[in-house]
C-alpha positions in Angstrom: 112.1 95.6 116.9 110.3 95.3 120.2 111.0 98.4 122.2 108.1 97.7 124.6 107.8 100.1 127.6 111.3 101.5 127.1 112.1 104.2 129.7 114.4 105.9 127.1 113.0 108.9 125.4 112.8 108.9 121.6 113.1 112.2 119.7 111.0 112.2 116.5 113.2 112.6 113.5 110.4 114.1 111.3 106.8 115.1 111.6 104.9 111.9 112.1 101.2 111.1 111.4 99.6 109.2 114.3 96.2 108.5 115.8 95.2 109.3 119.4 94.1 106.4 121.5 91.4 105.5 122.3 89.3 107.8 120.0 91.3 107.4 116.8 91.6 111.2 116.1 94.3 111.8 113.5 97.2 114.0 114.7 100.7 114.9 113.5 103.5 114.6 116.1 106.0 117.3 115.3 109.6 116.7 114.5 111.7 117.0 117.6 108.9 115.9 119.9 109.9 113.5 122.7 107.9 110.3 123.0 108.1 107.1 125.1 107.4 103.7 123.6 104.7 101.8 125.5 104.0 99.0 122.9 105.8 97.8 119.8 103.9 94.8 118.4 102.7 93.7 115.0 104.6 96.4 113.1 102.9 99.4 114.8 104.0 101.5 117.7 102.1 102.9 120.7 103.8 105.9 122.2 103.2 108.3 125.1 103.3 111.9 123.8 102.7 114.5 126.5 100.7 112.1 128.6 98.5 110.9 125.7 98.8 107.6 123.9 99.1 107.6 120.1 99.5 104.9 117.5 102.1 105.2 114.8 101.8 102.9 111.7 104.9 100.8 110.7 105.3 102.8 107.5 106.2 105.8 109.7 108.7 103.9 111.9 111.6 106.0 110.4 110.3 109.0 112.4 111.1 106.9 115.5 114.6 106.0 114.2 113.5 102.5 113.1 113.3 100.9 109.7 110.0 101.8 108.0 107.7 99.0 106.9 107.5 98.6 103.1 104.2 98.9 101.3 102.9 95.6 99.9 103.3 95.0 96.2 100.7 93.4 93.9 101.2 89.7 93.9 100.8 86.9 91.4 99.4 83.5 92.2 102.1 81.0 93.1 102.2 77.2 93.0 98.7 75.8 92.7 97.2 79.2 93.7 95.7 78.0 97.0 96.0 79.9 100.3 97.7 78.3 103.3 95.0 78.8 106.0 97.6 78.6 108.8 99.5 81.5 107.1 96.3 83.6 107.3 95.9 82.7 111.0 99.6 83.6 111.6 99.0 87.0 109.9 96.0 87.5 112.2 98.2 86.7 115.2 100.4 89.6 114.2 97.6 92.1 114.7 97.2 93.9 118.0 95.0 96.3 119.8 97.2 99.4 120.4 96.3 99.3 124.1 96.5 95.5 124.8 99.7 93.6 124.2 97.8 90.4 123.1 97.1 89.5 119.5 93.6 89.6 118.0 93.3 85.8 117.8 94.1 85.2 121.5 91.9 88.1 122.5 89.0 86.2 120.9 88.2 89.1 118.5 88.3 86.9 115.3 84.9 85.2 115.0 85.4 83.7 111.6 87.9 83.4 108.8 86.9 82.0 105.4 89.0 81.6 102.3 86.9 81.8 99.1 88.6 80.7 95.9 87.7 83.1 93.0 87.4 81.4 89.6 87.0 82.7 86.0 83.6 82.0 84.4 83.5 78.8 82.4 80.8 77.1 80.4 82.3 73.7 81.6 82.1 73.8 85.4 84.6 75.5 87.5 86.9 77.9 85.7 90.6 78.7 86.3 91.5 79.9 89.7 92.0 83.7 89.4 92.6 84.6 93.1 91.4 84.1 96.6 89.2 86.3 98.8 89.5 86.0 102.6 86.5 87.1 104.6 87.2 88.0 108.2 84.4 88.4 110.7 85.7 90.2 113.8 84.7 92.3 116.7 86.4 94.8 119.1 86.7 94.8 122.9 84.2 97.7 123.0 81.6 98.9 120.4 82.6 102.5 120.7 86.3 101.9 120.2 87.7 104.8 118.1 90.6 102.6 117.0 88.3 100.0 115.3 89.0 101.2 111.7 92.7 101.2 112.4 92.6 97.7 113.8 90.4 96.5 110.8 92.8 98.1 108.3 95.8 96.4 110.0 94.0 93.0 109.7 93.2 93.7 106.1 96.8 94.7 105.2 98.4 91.8 107.0 96.1 89.1 105.6 96.4 90.7 102.1 100.2 90.1 102.3 99.7 86.3 102.6 100.7 84.3 99.4 97.8 83.9 96.9 95.4 86.2 98.8 94.1 88.7 96.3 91.2 90.3 98.2 90.4 90.7 101.9 87.0 91.6 103.3 86.9 92.6 107.0 83.5 92.7 108.6 83.1 94.2 112.0 80.2 92.9 114.2 79.2 93.3 117.8 76.9 90.2 117.8 77.7 88.5 120.0 79.4 91.2 122.1 83.0 90.4 123.1 83.7 89.3 126.7 86.7 88.2 128.6 85.6 84.6 128.4 86.4 84.7 124.6 90.1 85.1 125.3 92.4 82.1 125.0 93.5 80.5 128.2 97.0 81.8 127.6 95.7 85.4 127.2 93.6 85.1 130.3 96.6 83.8 132.2 98.8 86.6 130.9 96.3 89.3 131.9 95.5 87.7 135.2 91.9 87.0 134.3 92.1 83.2 134.7 
């Protein structure tokens, strides 16, 4: 559900864990508090609470009156066990900075994405495929961003949900530093930075 910038107040139905934006400080928004949705993208929610922005994870959406996101279950390898690379990129396109309504890929924050097949040891060459590790090299719009770990965790969780992905390694780097030029043309157009 995309309730972006709704002027309607939402009364929290239960105490709700959240993180203050931009520093990432954990807080609990009390039951009965009134919040206003400013962004609802990628399964997380950014709300205005008493003049402060806070991020609420999808698993706590029921506090807002929405359906809560289910926790991922352990998966088995399917088909030939390979990972569809486009499905990984689609998962990355479902990850958002809580302050910017543009996905991580179009923001230019994903520097590298590698799928590494994991194989059982064998004396006769390559062993049986036992899983797939995905290594993501990414950055943030600012090195001091307190939401960095939340964003990296979101990337890890969403890529881990892709079929045949058994491990995800998210590495944050600030070399090279992010700049507006790294954004896709569509993202620059959307933000007026073209």
